[in-house]
N, CA and C of each residue as an Amber inpcrd file, in Angstrom:
protein
   726
  79.8120000 -23.3150000  27.8260000  80.6340000 -23.7340000  26.6810000
  79.9960000 -23.2300000  25.4030000  80.7890000 -22.6970000  24.5000000
  80.2890000 -22.2290000  23.2050000  80.3220000 -23.3640000  22.2020000
  79.2920000 -23.4780000  21.3790000  79.2050000 -24.5220000  20.3660000
  79.3220000 -23.9050000  18.9850000  79.9560000 -24.6040000  18.0400000
  80.1050000 -24.0520000  16.6940000  78.7730000 -23.9360000  15.9900000
  78.6900000 -22.9990000  15.0490000  77.4700000 -22.8210000  14.2720000
  77.1330000 -24.1170000  13.5510000  75.8280000 -24.4660000  13.5240000
  75.4040000 -25.6890000  12.8620000  75.3270000 -26.8580000  13.8060000
  75.5330000 -26.6440000  15.0890000  75.4840000 -27.7190000  16.0690000
  74.1640000 -27.6630000  16.8090000  73.5150000 -28.7950000  16.9460000
  72.2660000 -28.8480000  17.6870000  72.5330000 -29.4360000  19.0480000
  72.0760000 -28.7640000  20.0680000  72.3390000 -29.1940000  21.4330000
  71.0840000 -29.7720000  22.0620000  71.1860000 -30.9920000  22.6110000
  70.0860000 -31.6200000  23.3200000  70.2660000 -31.3330000  24.8030000
  69.3780000 -30.5340000  25.3370000  69.4820000 -30.1360000  26.7320000
  68.7140000 -31.1020000  27.6210000  68.8790000 -30.9670000  28.9130000
  68.1790000 -31.8230000  29.8700000  66.6750000 -31.6470000  29.7760000
  66.2260000 -30.5350000  29.2060000  64.8020000 -30.2910000  29.0640000
  64.1860000 -31.1040000  27.9340000  65.0040000 -31.7730000  27.1360000
  64.5000000 -32.5530000  26.0250000  64.3390000 -31.7530000  24.7520000
  64.9960000 -30.5980000  24.6680000  64.8870000 -29.7780000  23.4620000
  66.1920000 -29.7630000  22.7000000  66.0870000 -29.7940000  21.3760000
  67.2470000 -29.6410000  20.5050000  67.2670000 -28.1990000  20.0310000
  68.3480000 -27.4960000  20.3140000  68.4160000 -26.0980000  19.9360000
  69.5730000 -25.8920000  18.9760000  69.2870000 -25.3720000  17.7990000
  70.3170000 -25.1240000  16.8000000  71.1160000 -23.8910000  17.1930000
  72.3680000 -24.1190000  17.5800000  73.2240000 -23.0050000  17.9700000
  73.6460000 -22.2400000  16.7350000  73.4810000 -20.9650000  16.7520000
  73.7770000 -20.1580000  15.5820000  74.0220000 -18.7260000  16.0000000
  74.6680000 -17.9670000  15.1200000  74.8510000 -16.5400000  15.3660000
  73.6050000 -15.7720000  14.9630000  72.6580000 -16.4540000  14.3190000
  71.4150000 -15.8010000  13.9040000  70.5160000 -15.5970000  15.1290000
  69.5750000 -14.6690000  14.9900000  68.6730000 -14.3750000  16.1020000
  67.7060000 -15.5160000  16.3540000  67.3310000 -16.2370000  15.2870000
  66.3770000 -17.3270000  15.4330000  67.0930000 -18.6510000  15.6410000
  66.3700000 -19.6450000  16.1360000  66.9480000 -20.9740000  16.3590000
  65.8890000 -22.0220000  16.1050000  66.3000000 -23.1360000  15.5090000
  65.3890000 -24.2490000  15.2760000  65.3520000 -25.1230000  16.5180000
  64.1680000 -25.3920000  17.0150000  64.0140000 -26.1900000  18.2290000
  63.2950000 -27.4860000  17.8880000  63.8830000 -28.6000000  18.2820000
  63.3310000 -29.9240000  18.0020000  63.2240000 -30.6720000  19.3170000
  62.1040000 -31.3140000  19.5540000  61.8940000 -32.0210000  20.8080000
  62.2050000 -33.5070000  20.6720000  62.9380000 -34.0380000  21.6240000
  63.1320000 -35.4790000  21.7470000  62.1640000 -35.9350000  22.8300000
  61.1610000 -36.6980000  22.4500000  60.0540000 -37.0190000  23.3420000
  59.9880000 -38.5060000  23.6320000  59.7470000 -38.8220000  24.8900000
  59.5220000 -40.2270000  25.2440000  58.1180000 -40.6110000  24.8080000
  58.0170000 -41.6590000  24.0110000  56.7240000 -42.0940000  23.5160000
  55.9820000 -42.8800000  24.5820000  54.6600000 -42.9380000  24.4410000
  53.8240000 -43.6520000  25.4030000  54.0470000 -45.1570000  25.3160000
  54.0990000 -45.8110000  26.4840000  54.2230000 -47.2590000  26.5270000
  55.6460000 -47.7310000  26.3050000  55.7980000 -49.0370000  26.2110000
  57.0940000 -49.6600000  25.9530000  56.9150000 -50.7280000  24.8810000
  58.0300000 -51.2480000  24.4100000  57.9960000 -52.3160000  23.4240000
  59.1400000 -53.2720000  23.7280000  59.3540000 -54.2550000  22.8720000
  60.3990000 -55.2350000  23.1210000  59.8390000 -56.6390000  23.1920000
  60.7020000 -57.5840000  23.5410000  60.3100000 -58.9870000  23.5760000
  59.5390000 -59.3190000  24.8460000  58.3890000 -59.9610000  24.7040000
  57.5930000 -60.3960000  25.8470000  58.3270000 -61.5260000  26.5820000
  58.0780000 -61.7340000  27.8960000  57.0770000 -61.0130000  28.6870000
  57.5700000 -59.7050000  29.2970000  58.8610000 -59.4200000  29.1890000
  59.4000000 -58.1900000  29.8000000  59.6690000 -57.1580000  28.7150000
  58.6040000 -56.6580000  28.0940000  58.7470000 -55.6830000  27.0140000
  59.0100000 -54.3180000  27.6230000  60.2550000 -54.0270000  27.9000000
  60.5760000 -52.8240000  28.6680000  61.5100000 -51.8700000  27.9420000
  61.4330000 -51.8370000  26.6190000  62.2190000 -50.8690000  25.8590000
  61.4450000 -49.5580000  25.7480000  62.0570000 -48.4910000  26.2270000
  61.4800000 -47.1650000  26.0450000  61.9190000 -46.6240000  24.6880000
  61.0320000 -45.9340000  24.0160000  61.3460000 -45.3740000  22.7040000
  61.2050000 -43.8590000  22.7750000  62.2120000 -43.1770000  22.2330000
  62.2210000 -41.7150000  22.1830000  62.2290000 -41.2880000  20.7220000
  61.4300000 -40.2650000  20.3890000  61.3330000 -39.8300000  19.0140000
  61.5700000 -38.3400000  18.8610000  62.0530000 -37.9510000  17.7050000
  62.2770000 -36.5390000  17.4020000  61.9830000 -36.2750000  15.9420000
  61.2430000 -35.2160000  15.6580000  61.0430000 -34.7730000  14.2810000
  62.3200000 -34.0890000  13.8010000  62.7380000 -34.4020000  12.5830000
  63.9560000 -33.8300000  12.0190000  63.6610000 -32.7390000  10.9980000
  62.3970000 -32.3790000  10.8560000  61.9820000 -31.4940000   9.7670000
  62.6240000 -30.1210000   9.8040000  62.9190000 -29.5950000  10.9760000
  63.4420000 -28.2290000  11.0450000  64.9630000 -28.1540000  10.9630000
  65.6190000 -29.3110000  10.7890000  67.0720000 -29.2980000  10.6400000
  67.4500000 -28.8650000   9.2300000  68.3670000 -27.9330000   9.1370000
  68.8650000 -27.5060000   7.8310000  69.9990000 -28.4340000   7.4020000
  70.2380000 -28.5410000   6.1090000  71.3360000 -29.3690000   5.6290000
  70.9590000 -30.8320000   5.5330000  71.9670000 -31.6730000   5.2840000
  71.7440000 -33.1040000   5.1180000  72.3950000 -33.8870000   6.2480000
  71.9260000 -35.1050000   6.4160000  72.4330000 -35.9940000   7.4500000
  73.1210000 -37.1740000   6.7720000  74.3750000 -37.4290000   7.1290000
  75.1510000 -38.5190000   6.5410000  75.4820000 -39.6050000   7.5440000
  75.4230000 -39.2920000   8.8240000  75.7920000 -40.2620000   9.8500000
  75.1130000 -39.9060000  11.1680000  74.9480000 -40.9210000  11.9960000
  74.3830000 -40.7400000  13.3430000  75.2930000 -41.4570000  14.3200000
  75.6360000 -40.7900000  15.3960000  76.4620000 -41.4360000  16.4180000
  75.7810000 -41.3530000  17.7760000  76.0350000 -42.3600000  18.5840000
  75.5190000 -42.4110000  19.9530000  76.6680000 -42.7880000  20.8620000
  76.8490000 -42.0440000  21.9220000  77.8980000 -42.3850000  22.8790000
  77.3570000 -42.3350000  24.2950000  77.8630000 -43.1940000  25.1400000
  77.4480000 -43.2370000  26.5350000  77.9970000 -42.0240000  27.2720000
  77.1420000 -41.3800000  28.0500000  77.5590000 -40.2390000  28.8600000
  76.8660000 -40.2970000  30.2120000  76.7090000 -41.5000000  30.7290000
  75.9370000 -41.6990000  31.9570000  76.7730000 -41.5850000  33.2220000
  78.0310000 -41.2000000  33.0700000  78.8620000 -41.0230000  34.2510000
  79.1240000 -42.3130000  35.0050000  79.2770000 -43.4270000  34.2560000
  79.5280000 -44.7760000  34.7920000  78.3540000 -45.3220000  35.5990000
  77.1620000 -44.7890000  35.3700000  75.9950000 -45.3080000  36.0710000
  74.9810000 -45.9460000  35.1250000  75.2430000 -45.9420000  33.8170000
  74.3320000 -46.5660000  32.8730000  74.5210000 -48.0690000  32.8420000
  73.4530000 -48.7910000  32.5270000  73.5480000 -50.2490000  32.4560000
  73.6270000 -50.8990000  33.8240000  74.0520000 -52.1700000  33.8310000
  74.0460000 -52.9410000  35.0700000  75.4130000 -53.5070000  35.4160000
  76.4700000 -53.0110000  34.8210000  77.8090000 -53.5080000  35.0930000
  78.1730000 -54.6910000  34.2170000  79.4590000 -55.0640000  34.2370000
  79.9300000 -56.1800000  33.4350000  79.6400000 -55.9690000  31.9630000
  79.1600000 -57.0070000  31.2850000  78.8640000 -56.9180000  29.8570000
  77.7140000 -55.9710000  29.5340000  76.9730000 -55.5500000  30.5490000
  75.8410000 -54.6480000  30.3520000  76.1550000 -53.2170000  30.7740000
  77.4290000 -52.8750000  30.8980000  77.8110000 -51.5220000  31.3090000
  77.4600000 -50.5030000  30.2260000  77.1170000 -49.3080000  30.6630000
  76.8630000 -48.2250000  29.7270000  75.4700000 -48.2530000  29.1290000
  75.2430000 -47.3570000  28.1970000  73.9410000 -47.2250000  27.5460000
  73.6210000 -48.4630000  26.7270000  72.4020000 -48.9740000  26.8730000
  71.9480000 -50.1730000  26.1570000  71.0260000 -49.7530000  25.0140000
  71.5080000 -49.8870000  23.7820000  70.7410000 -49.4810000  22.6040000
  69.9800000 -50.6700000  22.0300000  68.6500000 -50.5400000  21.9800000
  67.8110000 -51.6010000  21.4280000  67.7260000 -51.4780000  19.9090000
  67.4640000 -50.2700000  19.4260000  67.2650000 -50.0950000  17.9870000
  67.3790000 -48.6230000  17.6240000  67.5610000 -48.3800000  16.3320000
  67.5610000 -47.0280000  15.7960000  66.8270000 -47.0570000  14.4700000
  65.9960000 -46.0590000  14.2320000  65.1590000 -46.0620000  13.0390000
  64.8760000 -44.6250000  12.6080000  64.8170000 -44.4110000  11.3010000
  64.3300000 -43.1580000  10.7280000  63.1220000 -43.5060000   9.8730000
  62.0240000 -42.8190000  10.1070000  60.7740000 -43.1610000   9.4320000
  60.0390000 -41.9030000   8.9910000  59.1200000 -42.0750000   8.0500000
  58.2370000 -40.9790000   7.6550000  56.9880000 -40.9330000   8.5170000
  56.8300000 -41.9100000   9.4120000  55.6330000 -42.0130000  10.2490000
  55.8480000 -41.2980000  11.5750000  54.9250000 -40.4280000  11.9150000
  54.9670000 -39.7010000  13.1790000  54.2350000 -40.5170000  14.2380000
  54.9750000 -41.0830000  15.1850000  54.3970000 -41.9820000  16.1840000
  54.2900000 -41.3320000  17.5580000  53.2420000 -41.6820000  18.2770000
  53.0610000 -41.2180000  19.6470000  53.3010000 -42.3330000  20.6550000
  53.3500000 -43.5800000  20.1830000  53.5320000 -44.7080000  21.0850000
  54.7410000 -45.5360000  20.6770000  55.3000000 -46.2550000  21.6520000
  56.4430000 -47.1260000  21.3890000  56.0730000 -48.2220000  20.4010000
  54.8700000 -48.7410000  20.5160000  54.4200000 -49.7910000  19.6150000
  54.3350000 -49.3130000  18.1790000  53.8830000 -48.0790000  17.9850000
  53.8250000 -47.4980000  16.6350000  55.2230000 -47.3820000  16.0480000
  56.1740000 -46.8840000  16.8350000  57.5500000 -46.7320000  16.3460000
  58.1720000 -48.0680000  15.9980000  57.8590000 -49.0860000  16.7950000
  58.4040000 -50.4170000  16.5380000  57.8930000 -50.9830000  15.2250000
  56.6530000 -50.6750000  14.8820000  56.0580000 -51.2340000  13.6690000
  56.1390000 -50.3420000  12.4500000  56.5700000 -49.1020000  12.6160000
  56.6140000 -48.1660000  11.4940000  57.6760000 -48.5830000  10.4860000
  57.4100000 -48.3900000   9.1890000  58.4270000 -48.6840000   8.1730000
  59.6130000 -47.7520000   8.3510000  60.8010000 -48.2880000   8.0830000
  62.0350000 -47.5320000   8.2730000  62.6710000 -47.1840000   6.9360000
  63.2810000 -46.0140000   6.8520000  64.0770000 -45.7100000   5.6740000
  65.2460000 -46.6870000   5.6220000  65.5110000 -47.2370000   4.4600000
  66.5760000 -48.2340000   4.3030000  67.9140000 -47.5390000   4.1220000
  68.3360000 -46.8340000   5.1610000  69.5930000 -46.0900000   5.0930000
  70.6420000 -46.6090000   6.0710000  70.3020000 -47.6570000   6.8300000
  71.2570000 -48.2320000   7.7680000  71.8220000 -49.5340000   7.2160000
  73.1400000 -49.6800000   7.2620000  73.8110000 -50.9320000   6.9280000
  74.5130000 -51.4050000   8.1930000  73.8740000 -52.3060000   8.9160000
  74.4080000 -52.7540000  10.1980000  75.5470000 -53.7580000  10.0470000
  75.8480000 -54.1420000   8.8060000  76.9480000 -55.0760000   8.5690000
  78.2690000 -54.3600000   8.3370000  78.2400000 -53.2930000   7.5220000
  79.4990000 -52.6400000   7.1760000  79.5090000 -51.1420000   7.4260000
  78.3940000 -50.5750000   7.8240000  78.3320000 -49.1350000   8.0010000
  78.4510000 -48.6800000   9.4340000  79.0150000 -49.5370000  10.3020000
  79.0380000 -49.2440000  11.7400000  80.4700000 -49.1320000  12.2490000
  80.7130000 -48.1130000  13.0500000  81.9910000 -47.9590000  13.7470000
  81.7080000 -48.0240000  15.2460000  82.2180000 -49.0430000  15.8970000
  81.9510000 -49.2490000  17.3240000  83.2270000 -49.1030000  18.1340000
  83.1670000 -48.3140000  19.1840000  84.2850000 -48.1480000  20.1030000
  83.8140000 -48.5710000  21.4900000  84.2120000 -49.7520000  21.9500000
  83.7080000 -50.2250000  23.2400000  84.1990000 -49.3710000  24.3930000
  83.3110000 -49.1300000  25.3350000  83.6970000 -48.4540000  26.5620000
  84.1780000 -49.4680000  27.5890000  84.4560000 -48.9940000  28.7640000
  84.9490000 -49.8770000  29.8260000  83.7970000 -50.5540000  30.5460000
  84.1230000 -51.6340000  31.2340000  83.1400000 -52.3700000  32.0100000
  83.3750000 -52.1480000  33.5050000  82.2720000 -52.1550000  34.2470000
  82.3860000 -52.1580000  35.6980000  82.4550000 -53.5920000  36.2020000
  83.0790000 -53.7880000  37.3100000  83.2680000 -55.1370000  37.8490000
  81.9350000 -55.7420000  38.2840000  81.8280000 -57.0690000  38.1650000
  82.8230000 -57.9860000  37.5870000  82.7920000 -57.9350000  36.0640000
  83.9350000 -57.7040000  35.4530000  84.0180000 -57.5580000  34.0080000
  83.8690000 -58.9000000  33.3070000  83.2720000 -58.8660000  32.1130000
  83.1240000 -60.0540000  31.2810000  84.1190000 -59.9870000  30.1200000
  84.1240000 -61.0330000  29.3120000  85.0770000 -61.0890000  28.1940000
  84.8350000 -59.9650000  27.2000000  83.5650000 -59.5660000  27.0190000
  83.2340000 -58.5060000  26.0780000  81.8500000 -57.9720000  26.4100000
  81.5280000 -56.8280000  25.8360000  80.2210000 -56.2300000  26.0480000
  79.1420000 -57.0030000  25.2950000  77.9250000 -56.9510000  25.7980000
  76.8320000 -57.6890000  25.1720000  76.4780000 -57.0810000  23.8150000
  76.2210000 -57.9610000  22.8470000  75.8330000 -57.5350000  21.5130000
  76.9950000 -57.2240000  20.6010000  78.2170000 -57.5790000  21.0350000
  79.4010000 -57.2950000  20.2270000  79.9420000 -58.5700000  19.5880000
  80.8750000 -58.3840000  18.6340000  81.4930000 -59.5050000  17.9340000
  82.4820000 -60.2510000  18.8080000  83.1440000 -61.2840000  18.2530000
  84.0380000 -62.1540000  19.0320000  85.1180000 -61.4110000  19.8070000
  85.6610000 -60.3570000  19.2140000  86.7330000 -59.6080000  19.8940000
  86.1820000 -58.4790000  20.7530000  84.8870000 -58.2370000  20.6940000
  84.2830000 -57.1790000  21.4920000  84.4770000 -55.7800000  20.9430000
  84.9750000 -55.6730000  19.7090000  85.2610000 -54.3640000  19.1320000
  84.3800000 -54.0320000  17.9310000  83.4340000 -54.9070000  17.6330000
  82.5200000 -54.6940000  16.5150000  81.0960000 -54.9920000  16.9620000
  80.1420000 -54.5360000  16.1750000  78.7460000 -54.8570000  16.4120000
  78.4370000 -56.2540000  15.9050000  77.7460000 -57.0610000  16.7080000
  77.1990000 -58.3400000  16.2410000  75.7060000 -58.1300000  16.0730000
  75.2780000 -57.7550000  14.8720000  73.8770000 -57.4270000  14.7000000
  72.9660000 -58.6420000  14.7340000  73.5370000 -59.8400000  14.6070000
  72.7180000 -61.0410000  14.7710000  72.2280000 -61.1550000  16.2110000
  72.9510000 -60.5450000  17.1350000  72.5500000 -60.5160000  18.5440000
  71.8170000 -59.2160000  18.8590000  72.3780000 -58.1000000  18.4160000
  71.8280000 -56.7930000  18.7760000  70.5550000 -56.4480000  18.0080000
  70.4210000 -56.9180000  16.7720000  69.2570000 -56.6570000  15.9050000
  68.7890000 -55.1990000  16.0230000  69.6720000 -54.2720000  15.6710000
  69.3880000 -52.8560000  15.8760000  68.3380000 -52.2930000  14.9240000
  67.8930000 -53.0760000  13.9710000  66.8100000 -52.6390000  13.1000000
  65.4400000 -52.9530000  13.6580000  65.3930000 -53.5880000  14.8270000
  64.1220000 -53.9980000  15.4210000  64.0700000 -53.5910000  16.8890000
  62.9180000 -53.1040000  17.3150000  62.7110000 -52.7830000  18.7240000
  62.2670000 -54.0680000  19.4310000  63.2430000 -54.9230000  19.7480000
  62.9270000 -56.2520000  20.2730000  63.7630000 -56.5930000  21.5020000
  64.3000000 -55.5970000  22.1860000  65.1890000 -55.8540000  23.3160000
  64.4970000 -56.5560000  24.4700000  65.2340000 -57.4620000  25.0890000
  64.7740000 -58.1420000  26.3020000  65.8610000 -57.9230000  27.3390000
  65.5490000 -57.1860000  28.4010000  66.5780000 -56.6500000  29.2920000
  66.9850000 -57.5500000  30.4410000  66.4560000 -58.7390000  30.5340000
  66.8710000 -59.6390000  31.6090000  68.3560000 -59.9630000  31.4970000
  69.0880000 -59.8510000  32.6080000  70.5140000 -60.1900000  32.5750000
  70.7250000 -61.6930000  32.4840000  69.6630000 -62.4710000  32.7110000
  69.7840000 -63.9220000  32.5990000  69.6450000 -64.4060000  31.1730000
  68.6810000 -63.8450000  30.4450000  68.4520000 -64.2300000  29.0470000
  68.2850000 -62.9800000  28.1910000  69.3240000 -62.1570000  28.0840000
  69.2070000 -60.9140000  27.3230000  69.1120000 -61.1860000  25.8270000
  68.5810000 -60.2230000  25.1040000  68.4520000 -60.4060000  23.6620000
  68.1450000 -59.0660000  23.0040000  68.6580000 -58.8750000  21.7770000
  68.2170000 -57.7890000  20.9310000  68.7230000 -56.4030000  21.2340000
  69.9460000 -56.2440000  21.7490000  70.4900000 -54.9040000  21.9720000
  72.0040000 -54.9770000  22.0740000  72.6370000 -53.8020000  22.1440000
  74.0760000 -53.7200000  22.3670000  74.3390000 -52.7720000  23.5240000
  75.2510000 -53.1580000  24.4030000  75.6940000 -52.2940000  25.4950000
  76.9680000 -51.5760000  25.0550000  76.9970000 -50.2680000  25.1850000
  78.1310000 -49.4870000  24.6950000  79.3170000 -49.4900000  25.6490000
  79.0990000 -49.8140000  26.9240000  80.1700000 -49.6910000  27.8980000
  80.2900000 -48.2500000  28.3590000  80.9370000 -48.0290000  29.4860000
  81.0980000 -46.6730000  30.0020000  81.9530000 -45.8440000  29.0430000
  81.3770000 -44.7680000  28.5360000  82.0320000 -43.8560000  27.5890000
  82.2670000 -44.4860000  26.2180000  81.6090000 -45.5970000  25.9230000
  81.7170000 -46.2050000  24.6080000  80.8560000 -45.4640000  23.5920000
  81.0470000 -45.7730000  22.3060000  80.2880000 -45.0890000  21.2650000
  80.0450000 -46.0070000  20.0750000  79.0120000 -45.6820000  19.3350000
  78.6990000 -46.3990000  18.1040000  78.2260000 -45.3820000  17.0800000
  78.7090000 -45.5080000  15.8480000  78.3450000 -44.5810000  14.7700000
  77.8200000 -45.3570000  13.5830000  76.7990000 -44.7910000  12.9420000
  76.1750000 -45.4050000  11.7800000  76.3270000 -44.4630000  10.5890000
  77.1160000 -44.8660000   9.5970000  77.2000000 -44.1110000   8.3460000
  76.0280000 -44.5240000   7.4650000  75.1910000 -43.5770000   7.1020000
  74.0210000 -43.8830000   6.2980000  74.4300000 -44.2590000   4.8750000
  73.6540000 -45.1060000   4.2520000  73.9660000 -45.5330000   2.8900000
  73.7230000 -44.4170000   1.8890000  72.8980000 -43.4420000   2.2460000
  72.6650000 -42.2520000   1.4290000  72.4180000 -41.0790000   2.3560000
  72.8910000 -39.9030000   1.9610000  72.5850000 -38.7260000   2.7650000
  71.1040000 -38.3960000   2.6250000  70.5420000 -37.8400000   3.6850000
  69.1230000 -37.5130000   3.6970000  68.9330000 -36.1060000   4.2480000
  67.8300000 -35.4990000   3.8920000  67.4170000 -34.2580000   4.5450000
  66.4010000 -34.6440000   5.6090000  66.2080000 -33.7710000   6.5750000
  65.3240000 -34.1170000   7.6780000  63.8590000 -33.9040000   7.3890000
  63.5190000 -33.2790000   6.2790000  62.1300000 -32.9140000   5.9860000
  61.2130000 -34.1320000   6.0010000  60.1970000 -34.0800000   6.8330000
  59.2050000 -35.1460000   6.8970000  59.6720000 -36.4140000   7.5610000
  60.8140000 -36.3610000   8.2420000  61.3740000 -37.5740000   8.8400000
  61.3640000 -37.5100000  10.3690000  61.3680000 -38.7100000  10.9750000
  61.3600000 -38.8430000  12.4280000  62.4240000 -39.8580000  12.8420000
  63.1930000 -39.5060000  13.8550000  64.2230000 -40.3830000  14.3960000
  63.6870000 -41.0590000  15.6460000  63.8870000 -42.3920000  15.7440000
  63.4610000 -43.1450000  16.9210000  64.6470000 -43.9290000  17.4860000
  64.8250000 -43.8440000  18.7990000  65.8980000 -44.5350000  19.5140000
  65.2810000 -45.3920000  20.6060000  65.6960000 -46.6530000  20.7000000
  65.1930000 -47.5480000  21.7330000  66.1870000 -47.7060000  22.8640000
  65.7310000 -47.5350000  24.0950000  66.5730000 -47.6560000  25.2900000
  66.0650000 -48.8130000  26.1450000  66.8780000 -49.8490000  26.2670000
  66.4720000 -51.0530000  26.9830000  66.3890000 -50.7690000  28.4830000
  65.2990000 -51.1780000  29.0980000  65.1470000 -51.0540000  30.5400000
  64.1840000 -49.9750000  30.9750000  63.8470000 -49.0200000  30.0940000
  62.9060000 -47.9500000  30.4190000  63.2430000 -47.2720000  31.7420000
  64.4830000 -46.7690000  31.8250000  64.9180000 -46.1630000  33.0920000
  65.5580000 -44.7950000  32.9090000  65.2790000 -44.1400000  31.8000000
  65.8020000 -42.7960000  31.5910000  67.2130000 -42.7400000  31.0590000
  67.7700000 -43.8690000  30.6470000  69.1670000 -43.8900000  30.2060000
  69.4310000 -43.0590000  28.9650000  68.4040000 -42.8310000  28.1500000
  68.6400000 -42.0650000  26.9340000  69.1370000 -40.6580000  27.2550000
  68.8080000 -40.1640000  28.4420000  69.2830000 -38.8510000  28.8500000
  70.7310000 -38.8980000  29.3090000  71.2940000 -40.0870000  29.3410000
  72.6980000 -40.2360000  29.6940000  73.5320000 -40.6430000  28.5030000
  73.1160000 -40.2170000  27.3170000  73.8770000 -40.5330000  26.1100000
  73.9510000 -39.3060000  25.2180000  74.9780000 -39.2620000  24.3810000
  75.1020000 -38.2060000  23.3740000  74.6650000 -38.7770000  22.0370000
  73.7440000 -38.1080000  21.3670000  73.2540000 -38.5520000  20.0740000
  73.5280000 -37.4420000  19.0730000  74.3080000 -37.7340000  18.0480000
  74.7360000 -36.7100000  17.1050000  74.3100000 -37.0290000  15.6840000
  73.7290000 -36.0470000  15.0090000  73.4060000 -36.1640000  13.5980000
  74.4590000 -35.3730000  12.8420000  75.2220000 -36.0510000  11.9920000
  76.3840000 -35.4500000  11.3460000  76.1680000 -35.2850000   9.8510000
  76.6750000 -34.2040000   9.2990000  76.4900000 -33.9240000   7.8820000
  77.5350000 -34.5920000   7.0020000  78.5600000 -35.2060000   7.6050000
  79.5750000 -35.9470000   6.8460000  79.7610000 -37.3170000   7.4740000
  80.1600000 -38.3270000   6.6930000  80.3620000 -39.6710000   7.2510000
  81.4640000 -39.6800000   8.3050000  81.3830000 -40.6490000   9.1900000
  82.4100000 -40.8390000  10.2150000  83.5190000 -41.6900000   9.6080000
  84.7170000 -41.1590000   9.5420000  85.8480000 -41.8740000   8.9410000
  86.7070000 -42.5710000   9.9820000  86.8000000 -41.9680000  11.1380000
  87.6070000 -42.5410000  12.2100000  86.7990000 -42.6250000  13.4770000
  87.4700000 -42.6070000  14.6050000  86.8040000 -42.7310000  15.8920000
  87.2090000 -41.5580000  16.7700000  86.4250000 -40.4660000  16.7710000
  86.7530000 -39.3380000  17.6280000  86.6070000 -39.7080000  19.0990000
  87.2780000 -38.9820000  19.9590000  87.0910000 -39.1780000  21.3850000
  85.6450000 -38.8390000  21.7280000  84.9820000 -39.6440000  22.5750000
  83.5840000 -39.3680000  22.9140000  83.3700000 -37.9610000  23.4430000
  84.3280000 -37.4270000  24.1960000  84.1630000 -36.1090000  24.8010000
  84.1190000 -35.0010000  23.7590000  84.7120000 -35.2190000  22.5670000
  84.7490000 -34.1740000  21.5500000  83.8320000 -34.4870000  20.3770000
  83.1090000 -35.5880000  20.4530000  82.2660000 -36.0540000  19.3480000
  81.3190000 -34.9560000  18.8800000  80.6560000 -34.2900000  19.8160000
  79.6480000 -33.3010000  19.4460000  80.2460000 -32.0180000  18.9180000
  81.5480000 -31.8730000  18.9890000  82.1910000 -30.6540000  18.5320000
  82.6380000 -30.7300000  17.0820000  82.2760000 -31.7960000  16.3680000
  82.6540000 -31.9240000  14.9670000  81.9690000 -30.8360000  14.1520000
  82.7450000 -30.0280000  13.4550000  82.1920000 -28.9240000  12.6830000
  81.3560000 -29.4790000  11.5360000  80.1830000 -28.8860000  11.3350000
  79.3020000 -29.3080000  10.2520000  78.3470000 -30.3960000  10.6750000
  78.3720000 -30.8170000  11.9350000  77.4650000 -31.8600000  12.3930000
  76.3640000 -31.2870000  13.2510000  75.2700000 -32.0110000  13.3360000
  74.1950000 -31.6460000  14.2360000  74.3270000 -32.5270000  15.4610000
  74.5130000 -31.9740000  16.6300000  74.7630000 -32.7800000  17.8150000
  73.6010000 -32.7600000  18.7710000  73.2460000 -33.9130000  19.3050000
  72.2310000 -34.0160000  20.3270000  72.9730000 -34.3740000  21.5920000
  73.1330000 -33.4540000  22.5210000  73.9930000 -33.6830000  23.6620000
  73.1260000 -33.9340000  24.8790000  73.1190000 -35.1540000  25.3610000
  72.2530000 -35.5080000  26.4820000  72.9250000 -35.2690000  27.8160000
  72.1750000 -34.8080000  28.8160000  72.7090000 -34.6450000  30.1610000
  72.8100000 -36.0050000  30.8240000  73.9070000 -36.2700000  31.5050000
  74.1090000 -37.5600000  32.1650000  73.1160000 -37.7320000  33.2940000
  72.5670000 -38.9200000  33.4050000  71.6530000 -39.2470000  34.5010000
  72.1830000 -40.4710000  35.2180000  72.2940000 -40.4070000  36.5020000
  72.8480000 -41.5140000  37.2720000  71.7520000 -42.5100000  37.6000000
  71.3390000 -43.2240000  36.5670000  70.2820000 -44.2070000  36.7420000
  70.6350000 -45.4420000  35.9410000  70.1730000 -46.6060000  36.4840000
  70.3550000 -47.8500000  35.7400000  69.4420000 -47.8960000  34.5150000
  69.8750000 -48.6570000  34.7140000  69.0330000 -49.3550000  33.8680000
  68.7820000 -50.7180000  34.2420000  71.5240000 -47.4970000   0.1350000
  70.7930000 -47.8430000  -0.3720000  69.9580000 -46.6650000  -0.7920000
  69.8280000 -46.0640000  -1.8950000  68.9210000 -44.9760000  -2.1240000
  67.8170000 -45.1130000  -1.1140000  67.2340000 -44.0360000  -0.7270000
  66.2730000 -44.0580000   0.3540000  65.0080000 -44.7670000  -0.0990000
  64.6960000 -45.8690000   0.5490000  63.4770000 -46.6210000   0.2240000
  62.8860000 -47.1230000   1.5240000  61.5930000 -47.3140000   1.5500000
  60.9310000 -47.8020000   2.7470000  61.0330000 -49.3120000   2.8140000
  61.3480000 -49.8180000   4.0050000  61.3510000 -51.2600000   4.2380000
  60.6230000 -51.5240000   5.5280000  59.9420000 -52.6660000   5.6080000
  59.1560000 -52.9530000   6.8020000  60.0630000 -53.2310000   7.9780000
């Protein structure tokens, strides 16, 4: 498949490659950090990080969509990719604990800057996906707490994440556009089971106004797309804030 110029592709190898007609390409690695984090005693959130320094242009929005081929999560309200947290920081971390404690750029508004499209549930289906609002069509950040790497993955007493559902998606419009220079993106995946490779993560140069189909999300012209290979496994002006 051919990708439009300006699109970054996340391959199964863990590399982001800037597709371009130019001879050169910017390569960015999405790396699993050492250890896990989350709520004790089952601190099992895996954290993946990527340097954004070599990305050209500005970033206005980030989207994540489930692409696990109906094998992500544990079914019911936990179907699909389980997102613990998302953070952009100036701190380069090698461990999950470092990423959890690193100061974050105050560019996420989890109250009004989120567009959530729930995916489907596998049987037995529940009333709504975990971490969502009363109707199941919005983010409930009081439950999901996406600004903190605090997920607890027990299906009996879950806490601190949102399940996207099969083929579901969530987009975050940043409060200010940013350049990638000196910045690092961190994504938390509840369960530490490789699910991050079963999701599409896109860095977009324009805000998300509507809800594109998940299958075409990465094809938005002018966006930087991180396209993950599916894995059939379970599972504010820019200012620093702690």
